N, C-alpha and C positions, 0 to 999 in steps of 0.2 A: 375698681381703676379711677383715681383722678383726673380730671382734667383741667388743668392751668391754662388759662387764656393772659394773655400780655396784654395790658391796656394801653401803659406808658411807659416812660425812661427819660431820666433828667440827670442833673447832677447835684448834687448834695449843695445847697443853699451856705453850706457851711465854710465847704474849702473850695466849693468849686470843680472840683476833683474828683470826688467817689462816686460812682455809677451807681444809681437807684432806679428801682422797676417798682411800677403798679402793677400786682397780679390778681383777678377775680377767681377763686377758689369755689365760685358756685355758693345759692342756697344765701346771700347777704354777706357771704365772708370774703374779704380781701386781705392781700400780703402787701407789704411796704419791705421790700427788699435793699439793703446797702452791700454792696460789694466792696468791703474793707481791703481785701486784697484778694489772689487767688485761691486763698486756703481760707478765709474766713468772713463768713455774711453776716451780719444781724437781720434779721426779721421780724416785723412787728405785723401781728395777725387783729385783725379788724372785722368785728361781727357788727355790720353797720352798712346803711344802704349805699349806693356807689357815687350820691351826691357826698356825701359826708368822706368817704374815702378817697375821691378827687381831691375835695377841700383840703383834706389833710397832705395829701402827697403834693398838693401847690405850694402848703406852707414849707414844705422840708427841703422843695428845687430851686431851681434858678430859674428854668424854662422846660414849662410838660410839653412832651414830645410824643405826638399820640403814636400808638403803632398803626402802619397802613396810611399815616396820611403824609402826601407828597409836601417836601419842602421846598420852598423857592426860593 
């Protein structure tokens, strides 16, 4: 059984509308998910460190919103 942990969310820097998510899949595996519409998603699988995955995600979104972090 795979357990995924949601790390961060954001909106695509291309259109500022498309929701995107960064997931930890365990063992240095990460997924960046783009929800194109309710029936279609694009997923990029990364086999890298947390720092590299987060940096790639930061380049794809306007603002990184970490899960569990309170906004003011």
